C-alpha positions in Angstrom: -5.0 -20.1 25.5 -6.8 -18.8 28.6 -9.4 -16.0 28.5 -6.9 -13.7 30.0 -4.2 -14.6 27.4 -6.7 -14.1 24.5 -7.6 -10.7 25.8 -4.1 -9.7 26.2 -3.2 -10.9 22.7 -6.2 -9.0 21.2 -5.1 -5.7 23.1 -1.5 -6.3 21.9 -2.8 -6.9 18.3 -4.8 -3.7 18.4 -1.8 -1.7 19.8 0.4 -3.1 17.0 -2.2 -2.1 14.4 -2.3 1.4 15.7 1.6 1.5 15.6 1.5 0.3 12.0 -0.9 3.0 11.1 1.3 5.6 12.7 4.3 4.2 10.9 2.5 4.2 7.6 1.6 7.9 8.1 5.3 8.7 8.8 6.4 6.7 5.8 4.0 8.6 3.6 5.0 11.9 4.9 8.7 11.1 4.3 7.9 10.0 0.7 5.8 13.1 0.1 8.8 15.3 1.2 11.0 13.4 -1.2 8.6 13.7 -4.0 8.2 17.5 -3.4 11.9 17.9 -3.6 12.1 15.9 -6.8 9.2 18.0 -8.2 11.1 21.2 -7.2 14.2 19.8 -9.0 12.0 18.7 -12.0 13.8 15.2 -11.7 12.5 11.8 -12.1 15.7 10.4 -10.5 18.1 11.7 -8.0 21.2 10.2 -6.4 22.2 11.3 -2.8 25.4 10.2 -1.2 24.8 9.1 2.4 28.1 9.8 4.3 27.0 7.8 7.3 26.1 4.7 5.3 28.9 5.2 2.8 27.0 4.7 -0.4 24.5 6.6 -2.7 20.8 6.3 -2.5 19.2 6.3 -6.0 15.5 7.5 -5.8 13.3 7.2 -8.9 9.8 8.5 -9.2 8.7 7.6 -12.7 5.5 7.7 -14.6 4.2 4.4 -16.1 1.1 3.4 -18.0 -0.9 0.4 -17.1 -4.0 -1.3 -18.8 -6.6 -2.9 -16.7 -10.0 -4.4 -17.4 -12.9 -2.3 -16.4 -15.2 -4.9 -15.0 -18.1 -2.5 -14.3 -18.1 -1.3 -17.9 -17.9 -4.8 -19.3 -20.7 -5.9 -17.0 -22.9 -3.0 -18.3 -22.0 -3.4 -22.0 -21.8 -7.2 -22.2 -23.5 -8.8 -19.2 -23.6 -12.2 -20.6 -19.9 -12.3 -21.4 -19.0 -10.8 -18.1 -21.0 -13.5 -16.3 -19.4 -16.2 -18.4 -16.0 -15.1 -17.2 -16.8 -14.2 -13.7 -15.1 -16.3 -11.0 -16.6 -16.6 -7.6 -14.3 -17.3 -4.7 -14.8 -17.8 -1.0 -12.5 -16.4 1.6 -12.5 -15.7 5.4 -12.1 -12.2 6.7 -10.4 -11.6 10.2 -11.5 -8.5 12.0 -11.5 -7.2 15.6 -14.0 -4.5 16.6 
């Protein structure tokens, strides 16, 4: 790859990342609008028939409970145990400034 091609590829990647951020913001706004309507209807699930597509969209916004290990609390309370079960990994990070 020539210097000019690499520069063009970097510029294109930056443009694509900006577009992805804009799209994510639009997605979040659309999701928030749907969630607001579901909250107004006091519904965890709604079905909306799409006349253009010819089928119903079923939307669910449900609450769930998850249990996760609190690593910081474990390290504070039992540092030896935490160290015994700590796994170190190596990875590479790709970034463009």
